[in-house]
Biopython code that builds the backbone (N, CA, C, O; Angstrom):
import numpy as np
from Bio.PDB.StructureBuilder import StructureBuilder

atoms = [
    (1, "MET", "N", (29.969, 35.086, -20.862)),
    (1, "MET", "CA", (30.177, 33.573, -20.039)),
    (1, "MET", "C", (29.618, 33.427, -19.046)),
    (1, "MET", "O", (29.285, 32.299, -18.682)),
    (2, "SER", "N", (29.264, 34.909, -18.076)),
    (2, "SER", "CA", (29.541, 35.052, -16.254)),
    (2, "SER", "C", (27.582, 34.929, -16.447)),
    (2, "SER", "O", (26.849, 34.516, -15.548)),
    (3, "ALA", "N", (27.038, 35.462, -18.004)),
    (3, "ALA", "CA", (25.678, 35.249, -18.398)),
    (3, "ALA", "C", (25.663, 33.562, -18.488)),
    (3, "ALA", "O", (24.460, 33.305, -18.443)),
    (4, "ILE", "N", (26.110, 32.780, -18.552)),
    (4, "ILE", "CA", (25.958, 31.094, -18.877)),
    (4, "ILE", "C", (26.112, 30.762, -17.735)),
    (4, "ILE", "O", (25.500, 29.712, -17.539)),
    (5, "VAL", "N", (26.908, 31.313, -16.365)),
    (5, "VAL", "CA", (27.273, 30.736, -15.346)),
    (5, "VAL", "C", (26.524, 31.337, -14.682)),
    (5, "VAL", "O", (27.051, 30.901, -13.658)),
    (6, "SER", "N", (25.555, 32.117, -14.207)),
    (6, "SER", "CA", (24.831, 33.051, -12.884)),
    (6, "SER", "C", (23.564, 31.193, -13.809)),
    (6, "SER", "O", (23.242, 30.074, -13.411)),
    (7, "LYS", "N", (23.429, 31.722, -14.616)),
    (7, "LYS", "CA", (22.364, 30.612, -14.912)),
    (7, "LYS", "C", (22.039, 29.448, -14.692)),
    (7, "LYS", "O", (20.927, 29.220, -14.215)),
    (8, "ALA", "N", (23.001, 28.334, -15.007)),
    (8, "ALA", "CA", (24.077, 27.193, -14.570)),
    (8, "ALA", "C", (23.733, 27.773, -12.876)),
    (8, "ALA", "O", (22.672, 27.241, -12.551)),
    (9, "THR", "N", (24.188, 28.536, -11.887)),
    (9, "THR", "CA", (24.483, 28.244, -10.740)),
    (9, "THR", "C", (22.668, 28.854, -10.232)),
    (9, "THR", "O", (22.447, 28.753, -9.025)),
    (10, "GLY", "N", (21.746, 29.308, -10.919)),
    (10, "GLY", "CA", (20.672, 29.544, -10.554)),
    (10, "GLY", "C", (19.451, 28.400, -10.793)),
    (10, "GLY", "O", (18.408, 28.370, -10.140)),
    (11, "ILE", "N", (19.858, 27.360, -12.000)),
    (11, "ILE", "CA", (19.076, 26.245, -12.053)),
    (11, "ILE", "C", (19.635, 24.827, -10.524)),
    (11, "ILE", "O", (19.130, 23.907, -9.880)),
    (12, "VAL", "N", (21.336, 25.771, -10.710)),
    (12, "VAL", "CA", (21.348, 24.776, -9.486)),
    (12, "VAL", "C", (21.239, 24.418, -7.700)),
    (12, "VAL", "O", (21.273, 23.512, -6.867)),
    (13, "ASN", "N", (21.084, 25.901, -7.893)),
    (13, "ASN", "CA", (20.071, 26.154, -6.698)),
    (13, "ASN", "C", (18.511, 26.159, -6.611)),
    (13, "ASN", "O", (17.925, 25.876, -5.566)),
    (14, "ASN", "N", (17.998, 26.431, -7.543)),
    (14, "ASN", "CA", (16.697, 25.933, -8.185)),
    (14, "ASN", "C", (16.170, 24.202, -8.190)),
    (14, "ASN", "O", (15.024, 23.753, -8.206)),
    (15, "ALA", "N", (17.418, 23.523, -8.170)),
    (15, "ALA", "CA", (17.282, 22.215, -7.665)),
    (15, "ALA", "C", (17.648, 21.721, -6.467)),
    (15, "ALA", "O", (17.102, 20.701, -6.046)),
    (16, "VAL", "N", (18.442, 22.250, -5.878)),
    (16, "VAL", "CA", (18.836, 21.793, -4.251)),
    (16, "VAL", "C", (17.383, 22.287, -3.784)),
    (16, "VAL", "O", (16.693, 21.385, -3.309)),
    (17, "ALA", "N", (16.787, 23.580, -3.835)),
    (17, "ALA", "CA", (16.028, 23.875, -3.026)),
    (17, "ALA", "C", (14.620, 23.051, -3.515)),
    (17, "ALA", "O", (13.664, 23.218, -2.757)),
    (18, "LYS", "N", (14.456, 22.427, -4.364)),
    (18, "LYS", "CA", (13.333, 21.655, -4.528)),
    (18, "LYS", "C", (13.549, 20.334, -3.946)),
    (18, "LYS", "O", (12.658, 19.737, -3.342)),
    (19, "SER", "N", (14.675, 19.892, -4.116)),
    (19, "SER", "CA", (14.717, 18.545, -3.479)),
    (19, "SER", "C", (15.266, 19.133, -1.383)),
    (19, "SER", "O", (14.973, 18.520, -0.356)),
    (20, "THR", "N", (15.643, 19.747, -1.445)),
    (20, "THR", "CA", (15.063, 20.350, -0.308)),
    (20, "THR", "C", (13.938, 19.858, 0.183)),
    (20, "THR", "O", (13.775, 18.670, 0.461)),
    (21, "TYR", "N", (13.182, 20.664, 0.303)),
    (21, "TYR", "CA", (11.805, 21.008, 0.461)),
    (21, "TYR", "C", (11.533, 19.493, -0.131)),
    (21, "TYR", "O", (10.986, 18.948, 0.828)),
    (22, "LEU", "N", (11.607, 18.606, -1.091)),
    (22, "LEU", "CA", (10.779, 17.723, -0.832)),
    (22, "LEU", "C", (11.455, 16.089, 0.130)),
    (22, "LEU", "O", (10.874, 15.024, 0.344)),
    (23, "ALA", "N", (12.714, 16.496, 0.467)),
    (23, "ALA", "CA", (13.161, 15.558, 1.730)),
    (23, "ALA", "C", (12.732, 16.256, 3.365)),
    (23, "ALA", "O", (12.626, 15.814, 4.509)),
    (24, "ASN", "N", (12.615, 17.219, 2.869)),
    (24, "ASN", "CA", (11.384, 17.603, 4.419)),
    (24, "ASN", "C", (10.080, 17.718, 4.842)),
    (24, "ASN", "O", (9.689, 18.299, 5.854)),
    (25, "GLN", "N", (8.973, 16.733, 3.447)),
    (25, "GLN", "CA", (8.310, 16.826, 2.868)),
    (25, "GLN", "C", (8.415, 15.547, 3.718)),
    (25, "GLN", "O", (8.083, 15.337, 4.885)),
    (26, "ALA", "N", (9.040, 14.663, 2.677)),
    (26, "ALA", "CA", (9.812, 13.100, 2.834)),
    (26, "ALA", "C", (9.613, 13.365, 4.298)),
    (26, "ALA", "O", (8.442, 13.522, 4.643)),
    (27, "VAL", "N", (10.496, 13.441, 5.180)),
    (27, "VAL", "CA", (10.553, 13.298, 6.155)),
    (27, "VAL", "C", (9.473, 13.127, 7.438)),
    (27, "VAL", "O", (9.168, 12.281, 8.278)),
    (28, "TYR", "N", (9.080, 14.554, 7.011)),
    (28, "TYR", "CA", (7.281, 15.181, 8.066)),
    (28, "TYR", "C", (6.544, 13.978, 7.871)),
    (28, "TYR", "O", (5.917, 13.302, 8.687)),
    (29, "TRP", "N", (6.767, 13.794, 6.380)),
    (29, "TRP", "CA", (5.143, 12.869, 6.106)),
    (29, "TRP", "C", (5.478, 11.633, 6.928)),
    (29, "TRP", "O", (4.747, 11.102, 7.764)),
    (30, "GLY", "N", (6.648, 11.274, 6.574)),
    (30, "GLY", "CA", (7.307, 9.968, 7.128)),
    (30, "GLY", "C", (6.910, 10.033, 8.912)),
    (30, "GLY", "O", (6.471, 9.093, 9.575)),
    (31, "LYS", "N", (7.069, 10.752, 9.165)),
    (31, "LYS", "CA", (7.088, 10.774, 10.708)),
    (31, "LYS", "C", (5.240, 10.180, 11.160)),
    (31, "LYS", "O", (4.858, 9.108, 11.632)),
    (32, "VAL", "N", (4.184, 11.875, 10.607)),
    (32, "VAL", "CA", (3.536, 11.578, 11.127)),
    (32, "VAL", "C", (2.665, 10.004, 10.305)),
    (32, "VAL", "O", (1.485, 9.697, 10.478)),
    (33, "GLY", "N", (3.688, 9.244, 9.435)),
    (33, "GLY", "CA", (2.935, 8.497, 9.115)),
    (33, "GLY", "C", (3.403, 7.243, 10.377)),
    (33, "GLY", "O", (2.591, 6.580, 11.022)),
    (34, "ALA", "N", (4.473, 7.186, 10.458)),
    (34, "ALA", "CA", (5.219, 5.935, 12.085)),
    (34, "ALA", "C", (3.861, 6.492, 13.500)),
    (34, "ALA", "O", (3.424, 5.861, 14.462)),
    (35, "GLU", "N", (3.643, 7.533, 13.132)),
    (35, "GLU", "CA", (3.179, 7.798, 14.737)),
    (35, "GLU", "C", (2.063, 7.374, 14.269)),
    (35, "GLU", "O", (1.996, 6.218, 14.689)),
    (36, "VAL", "N", (0.499, 7.738, 13.232)),
    (36, "VAL", "CA", (-0.674, 6.773, 13.377)),
    (36, "VAL", "C", (0.008, 5.537, 13.246)),
    (36, "VAL", "O", (-0.629, 4.610, 13.746)),
    (37, "GLY", "N", (1.406, 5.124, 12.592)),
    (37, "GLY", "CA", (0.896, 3.685, 12.927)),
    (37, "GLY", "C", (1.481, 2.979, 14.210)),
    (37, "GLY", "O", (1.539, 1.785, 14.503)),
    (38, "LYS", "N", (1.904, 4.131, 14.889)),
    (38, "LYS", "CA", (2.271, 3.490, 16.663)),
    (38, "LYS", "C", (1.265, 3.619, 16.848)),
    (38, "LYS", "O", (1.057, 2.666, 17.598)),
    (39, "ILE", "N", (-0.147, 4.385, 16.682)),
    (39, "ILE", "CA", (-1.640, 5.025, 17.813)),
    (39, "ILE", "C", (-2.452, 2.992, 16.819)),
    (39, "ILE", "O", (-3.078, 2.011, 17.219)),
    (40, "VAL", "N", (-2.025, 3.329, 15.879)),
    (40, "VAL", "CA", (-3.035, 2.376, 15.640)),
    (40, "VAL", "C", (-2.197, 1.240, 16.373)),
    (40, "VAL", "O", (-2.521, 0.807, 17.479)),
    (41, "TYR", "N", (-1.288, 0.874, 15.785)),
    (41, "TYR", "CA", (-0.664, -0.845, 16.561)),
    (41, "TYR", "C", (-0.740, -1.250, 17.822)),
    (41, "TYR", "O", (-0.610, -2.377, 18.300)),
    (42, "GLN", "N", (-1.069, 0.262, 18.549)),
    (42, "GLN", "CA", (-0.931, -0.432, 20.114)),
    (42, "GLN", "C", (-2.837, 0.107, 20.268)),
    (42, "GLN", "O", (-3.188, -0.532, 21.260)),
    (43, "LYS", "N", (-3.772, 0.711, 19.900)),
    (43, "LYS", "CA", (-5.094, 0.475, 20.012)),
    (43, "LYS", "C", (-5.495, -0.827, 20.214)),
    (43, "LYS", "O", (-5.924, -1.416, 21.206)),
    (44, "GLU", "N", (-5.188, -1.283, 18.657)),
    (44, "GLU", "CA", (-5.803, -2.832, 17.840)),
    (44, "GLU", "C", (-5.005, -3.931, 18.258)),
    (44, "GLU", "O", (-4.844, -5.000, 17.670)),
    (45, "ALA", "N", (-4.346, -3.410, 19.739)),
    (45, "ALA", "CA", (-3.169, -4.702, 20.325)),
    (45, "ALA", "C", (-2.507, -5.912, 19.218)),
    (45, "ALA", "O", (-2.255, -7.099, 19.427)),
    (46, "LEU", "N", (-2.352, -5.097, 18.007)),
    (46, "LEU", "CA", (-1.469, -5.857, 17.530)),
    (46, "LEU", "C", (0.497, -6.258, 18.050)),
    (46, "LEU", "O", (1.392, -5.628, 18.612)),
    (47, "ALA", "N", (0.344, -7.635, 17.446)),
    (47, "ALA", "CA", (1.581, -8.014, 17.842)),
    (47, "ALA", "C", (2.182, -8.719, 16.209)),
    (47, "ALA", "O", (1.467, -8.823, 15.213)),
    (48, "PRO", "N", (3.687, -9.145, 16.295)),
    (48, "PRO", "CA", (3.513, -9.978, 15.231)),
    (48, "PRO", "C", (3.740, -11.272, 15.359)),
    (48, "PRO", "O", (4.429, -11.703, 16.284)),
    (49, "PRO", "N", (3.139, -12.117, 14.366)),
    (49, "PRO", "CA", (3.522, -13.688, 14.808)),
    (49, "PRO", "C", (4.926, -14.147, 15.527)),
    (49, "PRO", "O", (6.123, -13.905, 15.371)),
    (50, "SER", "N", (3.980, -15.074, 16.544)),
    (50, "SER", "CA", (4.633, -15.785, 17.668)),
    (50, "SER", "C", (5.973, -16.898, 15.898)),
    (50, "SER", "O", (5.918, -17.258, 14.722)),
    (51, "THR", "N", (6.634, -16.874, 16.789)),
    (51, "THR", "CA", (7.733, -18.084, 15.390)),
    (51, "THR", "C", (6.759, -19.261, 15.788)),
    (51, "THR", "O", (6.274, -19.538, 14.691)),
    (52, "ALA", "N", (6.184, -20.118, 16.701)),
    (52, "ALA", "CA", (4.867, -21.250, 16.526)),
    (52, "ALA", "C", (4.243, -20.800, 15.320)),
    (52, "ALA", "O", (4.494, -21.233, 14.196)),
    (53, "GLN", "N", (3.499, -19.996, 15.583)),
    (53, "GLN", "CA", (2.238, -19.362, 15.141)),
    (53, "GLN", "C", (2.237, -19.449, 13.567)),
    (53, "GLN", "O", (1.265, -19.628, 12.832)),
    (54, "PHE", "N", (4.370, -19.176, 13.024)),
    (54, "PHE", "CA", (4.076, -19.248, 12.093)),
    (54, "PHE", "C", (4.707, -20.321, 11.259)),
    (54, "PHE", "O", (4.723, -20.568, 10.053)),
    (55, "GLN", "N", (5.344, -21.000, 12.581)),
    (55, "GLN", "CA", (5.615, -22.680, 11.740)),
    (55, "GLN", "C", (4.065, -23.031, 11.407)),
    (55, "GLN", "O", (3.953, -23.235, 10.199)),
    (56, "GLN", "N", (2.868, -23.160, 12.085)),
    (56, "GLN", "CA", (1.953, -23.951, 12.084)),
    (56, "GLN", "C", (1.373, -22.937, 10.310)),
    (56, "GLN", "O", (1.654, -23.324, 9.175)),
    (57, "VAL", "N", (0.816, -22.065, 10.552)),
    (57, "VAL", "CA", (0.641, -21.684, 8.694)),
    (57, "VAL", "C", (0.902, -22.293, 7.624)),
    (57, "VAL", "O", (0.291, -22.756, 6.661)),
    (58, "TYR", "N", (3.038, -22.095, 8.378)),
    (58, "TYR", "CA", (3.911, -23.024, 7.152)),
    (58, "TYR", "C", (3.218, -24.299, 7.420)),
    (58, "TYR", "O", (2.123, -24.570, 6.926)),
    (59, "ASN", "N", (3.747, -24.925, 8.058)),
    (59, "ASN", "CA", (3.276, -26.346, 7.660)),
    (59, "ASN", "C", (1.896, -26.777, 7.235)),
    (59, "ASN", "O", (1.797, -27.581, 6.309)),
    (60, "ASN", "N", (0.465, -26.148, 8.038)),
    (60, "ASN", "CA", (-0.822, -25.937, 7.108)),
    (60, "ASN", "C", (-0.751, -25.979, 5.920)),
    (60, "ASN", "O", (-1.172, -26.923, 5.252)),
    (61, "ALA", "N", (-0.088, -24.743, 5.365)),
    (61, "ALA", "CA", (0.199, -24.455, 3.682)),
    (61, "ALA", "C", (0.969, -25.495, 3.186)),
    (61, "ALA", "O", (0.495, -25.858, 2.110)),
    (62, "LEU", "N", (1.735, -25.993, 3.431)),
    (62, "LEU", "CA", (2.524, -27.091, 2.658)),
    (62, "LEU", "C", (2.078, -28.013, 2.808)),
    (62, "LEU", "O", (2.065, -28.727, 1.806)),
    (63, "LYS", "N", (1.228, -28.794, 4.522)),
    (63, "LYS", "CA", (0.228, -29.446, 4.248)),
    (63, "LYS", "C", (-0.373, -29.543, 3.088)),
    (63, "LYS", "O", (-0.474, -30.563, 2.406)),
    (64, "PHE", "N", (-0.741, -28.582, 2.872)),
    (64, "PHE", "CA", (-2.098, -28.749, 2.178)),
    (64, "PHE", "C", (-1.622, -28.815, 0.291)),
    (64, "PHE", "O", (-2.502, -28.867, -0.569)),
    (65, "VAL", "N", (-0.639, -28.803, 0.063)),
    (65, "VAL", "CA", (0.257, -28.996, -1.008)),
    (65, "VAL", "C", (0.250, -29.564, -1.659)),
    (65, "VAL", "O", (-0.256, -29.472, -2.777)),
    (66, "GLN", "N", (1.116, -30.793, -0.937)),
    (66, "GLN", "CA", (1.276, -32.138, -0.500)),
    (66, "GLN", "C", (0.461, -33.059, -0.630)),
    (66, "GLN", "O", (0.647, -34.154, -1.162)),
    (67, "THR", "N", (-0.498, -32.638, -0.136)),
    (67, "THR", "CA", (-1.820, -33.648, -0.146)),
    (67, "THR", "C", (-3.161, -33.099, -0.669)),
    (67, "THR", "O", (-4.020, -32.287, -0.327)),
    (68, "PRO", "N", (-2.833, -34.176, -1.929)),
    (68, "PRO", "CA", (-4.703, -33.769, -3.240)),
    (68, "PRO", "C", (-6.134, -34.404, -2.224)),
    (68, "PRO", "O", (-7.281, -34.013, -2.442)),
    (69, "ALA", "N", (-5.853, -35.244, -1.318)),
    (69, "ALA", "CA", (-7.249, -34.925, -0.720)),
    (69, "ALA", "C", (-7.992, -33.593, 0.044)),
    (69, "ALA", "O", (-9.197, -33.348, -0.005)),
    (70, "LEU", "N", (-6.705, -32.606, 0.934)),
    (70, "LEU", "CA", (-7.288, -31.721, 1.242)),
    (70, "LEU", "C", (-7.390, -30.434, 0.146)),
    (70, "LEU", "O", (-7.936, -29.351, 0.356)),
    (71, "GLN", "N", (-6.751, -30.845, -0.999)),
    (71, "GLN", "CA", (-7.009, -29.973, -2.293)),
    (71, "GLN", "C", (-8.787, -29.981, -3.253)),
    (71, "GLN", "O", (-9.603, -29.196, -3.736)),
    (72, "LYS", "N", (-8.487, -31.880, -2.988)),
    (72, "LYS", "CA", (-9.805, -32.386, -3.297)),
    (72, "LYS", "C", (-11.919, -31.270, -2.367)),
    (72, "LYS", "O", (-13.040, -30.809, -2.582)),
    (73, "GLU", "N", (-10.733, -31.605, -1.317)),
    (73, "GLU", "CA", (-12.084, -31.071, -0.226)),
    (73, "GLU", "C", (-12.574, -29.788, 0.627)),
    (73, "GLU", "O", (-13.400, -29.504, 1.495)),
    (74, "PHE", "N", (-10.811, -28.747, -0.728)),
    (74, "PHE", "CA", (-11.453, -27.406, -0.026)),
    (74, "PHE", "C", (-12.115, -26.454, -1.189)),
    (74, "PHE", "O", (-12.565, -25.311, -1.112)),
    (75, "PHE", "N", (-11.950, -27.765, -2.789)),
    (75, "PHE", "CA", (-12.720, -27.144, -3.800)),
    (75, "PHE", "C", (-13.404, -28.167, -3.953)),
    (75, "PHE", "O", (-13.183, -28.742, -5.019)),
    (76, "GLN", "N", (-14.194, -28.647, -3.270)),
    (76, "GLN", "CA", (-15.470, -29.441, -2.872)),
    (76, "GLN", "C", (-16.787, -27.963, -2.481)),
    (76, "GLN", "O", (-17.775, -27.553, -3.090)),
    (77, "LYS", "N", (-15.851, -27.405, -0.682)),
    (77, "LYS", "CA", (-16.838, -26.590, -0.501)),
    (77, "LYS", "C", (-16.813, -25.597, -0.808)),
    (77, "LYS", "O", (-17.670, -24.825, -0.378)),
    (78, "ALA", "N", (-15.616, -25.065, -1.875)),
    (78, "ALA", "CA", (-16.133, -24.078, -2.852)),
    (78, "ALA", "C", (-16.810, -24.225, -3.205)),
    (78, "ALA", "O", (-17.671, -24.138, -2.330)),
    (79, "ALA", "N", (-17.462, -24.580, -4.566)),
    (79, "ALA", "CA", (-18.448, -25.000, -5.049)),
    (79, "ALA", "C", (-19.245, -25.582, -4.832)),
    (79, "ALA", "O", (-19.722, -26.229, -5.764)),
    (80, "ASN", "N", (-20.100, -25.741, -2.945)),
    (80, "ASN", "CA", (-21.011, -25.584, -2.762)),
    (80, "ASN", "C", (-21.391, -25.100, -1.792)),
    (80, "ASN", "O", (-22.030, -25.505, -0.821)),
    (81, "PHE", "N", (-20.615, -23.423, -2.333)),
    (81, "PHE", "CA", (-20.059, -22.478, -0.743)),
    (81, "PHE", "C", (-22.057, -21.899, -1.171)),
    (81, "PHE", "O", (-22.490, -21.976, -2.320)),
    (82, "LYS", "N", (-22.714, -21.506, -0.267)),
    (82, "LYS", "CA", (-24.167, -20.834, -0.782)),
    (82, "LYS", "C", (-23.650, -19.361, 0.346)),
    (82, "LYS", "O", (-23.402, -19.212, 1.543)),
    (83, "PRO", "N", (-23.690, -18.528, -0.851)),
    (83, "PRO", "CA", (-23.337, -17.323, 0.708)),
    (83, "PRO", "C", (-24.402, -16.585, 1.034)),
    (83, "PRO", "O", (-25.328, -16.377, 0.250)),
    (84, "THR", "N", (-24.354, -16.220, 1.996)),
    (84, "THR", "CA", (-25.183, -15.498, 2.989)),
    (84, "THR", "C", (-25.395, -13.572, 3.161)),
    (84, "THR", "O", (-24.674, -12.581, 3.051)),
    (85, "ARG", "N", (-26.594, -13.826, 3.431)),
    (85, "ARG", "CA", (-26.908, -11.649, 3.495)),
    (85, "ARG", "C", (-25.106, -11.878, 4.405)),
    (85, "ARG", "O", (-24.033, -11.621, 3.857)),
    (86, "GLU", "N", (-25.200, -12.181, 5.230)),
    (86, "GLU", "CA", (-23.835, -11.650, 6.474)),
    (86, "GLU", "C", (-22.663, -11.229, 5.282)),
    (86, "GLU", "O", (-22.285, -10.162, 4.798)),
    (87, "CYS", "N", (-22.382, -12.364, 5.128)),
    (87, "CYS", "CA", (-21.236, -12.739, 3.906)),
    (87, "CYS", "C", (-21.269, -11.517, 2.634)),
    (87, "CYS", "O", (-20.296, -10.948, 2.138)),
    (88, "ALA", "N", (-22.440, -11.374, 2.370)),
    (88, "ALA", "CA", (-21.864, -9.921, 0.661)),
    (88, "ALA", "C", (-22.067, -8.630, 1.808)),
    (88, "ALA", "O", (-22.454, -7.580, 1.295)),
    (89, "VAL", "N", (-21.944, -8.617, 2.634)),
    (89, "VAL", "CA", (-22.307, -7.497, 3.054)),
    (89, "VAL", "C", (-20.651, -7.318, 4.246)),
    (89, "VAL", "O", (-20.155, -6.213, 4.466)),
    (90, "LYS", "N", (-20.080, -8.625, 4.835)),
    (90, "LYS", "CA", (-18.674, -8.449, 4.894)),
    (90, "LYS", "C", (-17.665, -8.737, 3.595)),
    (90, "LYS", "O", (-16.458, -8.508, 3.661)),
    (91, "ALA", "N", (-18.315, -9.263, 2.418)),
    (91, "ALA", "CA", (-17.817, -8.517, 1.484)),
    (91, "ALA", "C", (-17.776, -7.389, 0.671)),
    (91, "ALA", "O", (-16.661, -7.224, 0.177)),
    (92, "ALA", "N", (-18.773, -6.385, 0.298)),
    (92, "ALA", "CA", (-19.445, -5.222, -0.139)),
    (92, "ALA", "C", (-18.272, -4.397, 1.210)),
    (92, "ALA", "O", (-17.769, -3.292, 1.006)),
    (93, "VAL", "N", (-18.064, -5.079, 2.314)),
    (93, "VAL", "CA", (-17.404, -3.883, 2.822)),
    (93, "VAL", "C", (-15.831, -4.162, 2.832)),
    (93, "VAL", "O", (-15.167, -3.311, 3.423)),
    (94, "TYR", "N", (-14.948, -5.535, 2.101)),
    (94, "TYR", "CA", (-13.957, -5.564, 1.951)),
    (94, "TYR", "C", (-13.592, -5.219, 0.770)),
    (94, "TYR", "O", (-12.414, -5.262, 0.415)),
    (95, "GLY", "N", (-14.811, -4.733, -0.181)),
    (95, "GLY", "CA", (-13.811, -4.417, -1.229)),
    (95, "GLY", "C", (-13.917, -3.090, -1.315)),
    (95, "GLY", "O", (-13.010, -2.338, -1.673)),
    (96, "THR", "N", (-15.252, -2.705, -0.924)),
    (96, "THR", "CA", (-14.975, -0.965, -0.616)),
    (96, "THR", "C", (-13.662, -0.206, 0.021)),
    (96, "THR", "O", (-13.046, 0.766, -0.417)),
    (97, "GLN", "N", (-13.433, -1.048, 1.302)),
    (97, "GLN", "CA", (-12.240, -1.144, 1.837)),
    (97, "GLN", "C", (-10.786, -1.044, 0.028)),
    (97, "GLN", "O", (-10.212, -0.169, -0.619)),
    (98, "LEU", "N", (-10.882, -2.389, 0.040)),
    (98, "LEU", "CA", (-10.048, -2.157, -1.559)),
    (98, "LEU", "C", (-9.879, -1.559, -2.147)),
    (98, "LEU", "O", (-8.728, -1.442, -2.568)),
    (99, "LEU", "N", (-11.291, -0.438, -2.773)),
    (99, "LEU", "CA", (-11.126, 0.367, -3.519)),
    (99, "LEU", "C", (-10.502, 1.195, -3.295)),
    (99, "LEU", "O", (-9.625, 1.474, -4.113)),
    (100, "ALA", "N", (-10.684, 2.227, -1.728)),
    (100, "ALA", "CA", (-10.639, 3.456, -1.253)),
    (100, "ALA", "C", (-9.063, 2.967, -1.335)),
    (100, "ALA", "O", (-8.274, 3.666, -1.971)),
    (101, "PHE", "N", (-8.539, 1.564, -0.579)),
    (101, "PHE", "CA", (-7.026, 1.758, -1.017)),
    (101, "PHE", "C", (-6.184, 1.831, -1.690)),
    (101, "PHE", "O", (-4.991, 1.911, -1.398)),
    (102, "PHE", "N", (-6.883, 1.809, -3.135)),
    (102, "PHE", "CA", (-6.592, 1.474, -4.406)),
    (102, "PHE", "C", (-6.381, 2.644, -4.829)),
    (102, "PHE", "O", (-5.623, 2.964, -5.745)),
    (103, "SER", "N", (-7.060, 3.345, -4.162)),
    (103, "SER", "CA", (-7.785, 5.354, -5.392)),
    (103, "SER", "C", (-7.087, 6.319, -4.858)),
    (103, "SER", "O", (-6.936, 7.458, -5.300)),
    (104, "VAL", "N", (-6.332, 5.498, -3.167)),
    (104, "VAL", "CA", (-5.995, 6.939, -2.652)),
    (104, "VAL", "C", (-4.354, 6.284, -3.213)),
    (104, "VAL", "O", (-3.429, 7.067, -2.998)),
    (105, "GLY", "N", (-4.060, 5.269, -3.728)),
    (105, "GLY", "CA", (-2.364, 4.955, -3.961)),
    (105, "GLY", "C", (-2.885, 5.200, -5.826)),
    (105, "GLY", "O", (-1.853, 5.047, -6.480)),
    (106, "GLU", "N", (-3.439, 5.342, -6.267)),
    (106, "GLU", "CA", (-3.829, 5.849, -7.156)),
    (106, "GLU", "C", (-3.531, 7.810, -7.173)),
    (106, "GLU", "O", (-2.839, 8.178, -8.122)),
    (107, "VAL", "N", (-3.798, 8.425, -6.644)),
    (107, "VAL", "CA", (-3.930, 9.439, -5.676)),
    (107, "VAL", "C", (-2.578, 9.924, -6.000)),
    (107, "VAL", "O", (-2.325, 10.726, -6.900)),
    (108, "ILE", "N", (-1.776, 9.411, -5.249)),
    (108, "ILE", "CA", (-0.796, 9.648, -4.238)),
    (108, "ILE", "C", (-0.082, 9.171, -5.617)),
    (108, "ILE", "O", (0.867, 9.901, -5.903)),
    (109, "GLY", "N", (-0.327, 8.073, -6.577)),
    (109, "GLY", "CA", (0.507, 7.522, -7.840)),
    (109, "GLY", "C", (0.915, 9.152, -8.778)),
    (109, "GLY", "O", (2.012, 9.694, -8.912)),
    (110, "ARG", "N", (-0.286, 9.527, -9.235)),
    (110, "ARG", "CA", (-0.340, 10.656, -10.103)),
    (110, "ARG", "C", (-0.040, 12.016, -9.596)),
    (110, "ARG", "O", (0.478, 12.856, -10.331)),
    (111, "ARG", "N", (-0.295, 12.216, -8.575)),
    (111, "ARG", "CA", (0.636, 13.772, -7.866)),
    (111, "ARG", "C", (-0.829, 14.203, -7.515)),
    (111, "ARG", "O", (-0.824, 14.762, -6.418)),
    (112, "SER", "N", (-1.492, 14.168, -7.806)),
    (112, "SER", "CA", (-2.805, 14.781, -8.272)),
    (112, "SER", "C", (-4.583, 14.083, -8.418)),
    (112, "SER", "O", (-4.857, 13.170, -9.197)),
    (113, "LEU", "N", (-5.625, 14.766, -7.475)),
    (113, "LEU", "CA", (-7.197, 13.980, -6.801)),
    (113, "LEU", "C", (-7.485, 14.273, -8.300)),
    (113, "LEU", "O", (-7.302, 13.201, -8.877)),
    (114, "PHE", "N", (-7.766, 15.003, -8.993)),
    (114, "PHE", "CA", (-8.199, 14.349, -10.626)),
    (114, "PHE", "C", (-7.604, 14.518, -12.019)),
    (114, "PHE", "O", (-7.717, 15.528, -12.712)),
    (115, "GLY", "N", (-6.965, 13.416, -12.335)),
    (115, "GLY", "CA", (-6.420, 13.647, -13.954)),
    (115, "GLY", "C", (-4.977, 13.421, -13.245)),
    (115, "GLY", "O", (-4.605, 13.088, -12.119)),
    (116, "TYR", "N", (-4.247, 13.827, -14.677)),
    (116, "TYR", "CA", (-3.281, 13.516, -14.237)),
    (116, "TYR", "C", (-2.276, 15.511, -14.536)),
    (116, "TYR", "O", (-2.361, 16.655, -14.981)),
    (117, "PRO", "N", (-1.921, 15.066, -14.229)),
    (117, "PRO", "CA", (-0.360, 16.726, -14.426)),
    (117, "PRO", "C", (-0.634, 16.563, -15.810)),
    (117, "PRO", "O", (-1.162, 15.636, -16.425)),
    (118, "SER", "N", (-0.027, 17.980, -16.281)),
    (118, "SER", "CA", (-0.402, 18.363, -17.267)),
    (118, "SER", "C", (1.655, 18.165, -17.389)),
    (118, "SER", "O", (2.310, 18.464, -16.391)),
    (119, "VAL", "N", (2.420, 17.638, -18.739)),
    (119, "VAL", "CA", (3.870, 17.195, -18.626)),
    (119, "VAL", "C", (4.045, 18.595, -19.053)),
    (119, "VAL", "O", (4.645, 19.302, -18.244)),
    (120, "GLY", "N", (3.615, 19.203, -20.255)),
    (120, "GLY", "CA", (3.920, 19.843, -21.532)),
    (120, "GLY", "C", (3.458, 19.273, -22.636)),
    (120, "GLY", "O", (2.418, 18.663, -22.882)),
    (121, "GLY", "N", (4.856, 19.711, -23.579)),
    (121, "GLY", "CA", (4.245, 19.440, -25.655)),
    (121, "GLY", "C", (5.198, 18.327, -25.494)),
    (121, "GLY", "O", (5.939, 18.142, -26.459)),
    (122, "HIS", "N", (5.329, 17.579, -24.521)),
    (122, "HIS", "CA", (6.112, 16.207, -25.039)),
    (122, "HIS", "C", (4.816, 15.028, -24.443)),
    (122, "HIS", "O", (3.724, 15.300, -23.945)),
    (123, "HIS", "N", (5.368, 13.822, -24.692)),
    (123, "HIS", "CA", (4.290, 12.553, -24.799)),
    (123, "HIS", "C", (4.401, 11.491, -23.294)),
    (123, "HIS", "O", (3.681, 10.498, -23.184)),
]
sb = StructureBuilder()
sb.init_structure("model")
sb.init_model(0)
sb.init_chain("A")
sb.init_seg("    ")
for serial, (resi, resn, name, xyz) in enumerate(atoms, 1):
    if name == "N":
        sb.init_residue(resn, " ", resi, " ")
    sb.init_atom(name, np.array(xyz, "f"), 0.0, 1.0, " ", f" {name:<3s}", serial, name[0])
structure = sb.get_structure()
């Protein structure tokens, strides 16, 4: 009986140690992320939108949804759009950034840089 209790105690201690380690890592990387965010926020002079800016965007979006003429004009402009070299370069840069963010998210989700971690004998 004492062997079962000691084995259970070992399993519980191992789980507590792992969870403590993971919690400490989460706190550390959360603080690092917050500091990097603050630096970027200050260097880029970012600020949340003012109430007037938010209302203006909301009103413009509502007006677009309610006015079929604006929708038709938008679709005509989109159909007549002729991309330039500058536009293609911007699209390539934004596409590369999007791919990078997606790839970082995949690495974080898999918790592995290459492939998926092996889980063992089950699917």
